[in-house]
C-alpha positions, 0 to 999 in steps of 0.5 A: 726896271733895275737900274744898272751900271756896266763896266769892264769894256776896253780896247783889245786885239782879236783873240784877246779877252775881256771881263764885263760887270754889271752892278744894280744901283740901288737894288738887288737882282736876286729876284731878276733873271740878268742878261747881256746885250750888244749893239754895234755901229749901225745895227740893232741892239741883240741879245748875247746871254742871260743867267737865271736869278739863282744862277742855275740856268744860262742861255747864250746867243748862237754867235757866242759859240762857247766864247763867252761866259755869263755868270753871277756873284750874288754876294756882290750883286754883280753879274759878269760876261767873260769875253774870250777869243774876241773878234773885230765883230764883237765890236759894240757897246755892251749893255746889261738888263734885268727881266722877270724871268730867263724867257722874258730876256731871250724872247723880248725884242730889245726895243721893248725894254724901257730902260738901259743903262749907258753900256760899256764899249768893247772894241776889238782890233784886228 
């Protein structure tokens, strides 16, 4: 597991944008794929997007539909999630996590991960 700190959430109107950041705590993520997940009130945590350790491969959940972009800056050891065209249904706590491969992040049920950071709250008003 890679301890992480998420930031960048906030309150935004529908149609607005936010950029979330995920930084590892005390360890580089260069050897890991990194992913973003979210959990809305009363719902299970779900996969949002993932990026390979090199940054060369990315994968998105269908509901992203070109609105979100995942990126990484290995020099800063930070993974970003750019959220555009936000909708009220995007309201959730957003978390990031590490996986050995992109496939692990995409296929492993979030409930199977042993570690989660504190997340960052995104609230979209209508």
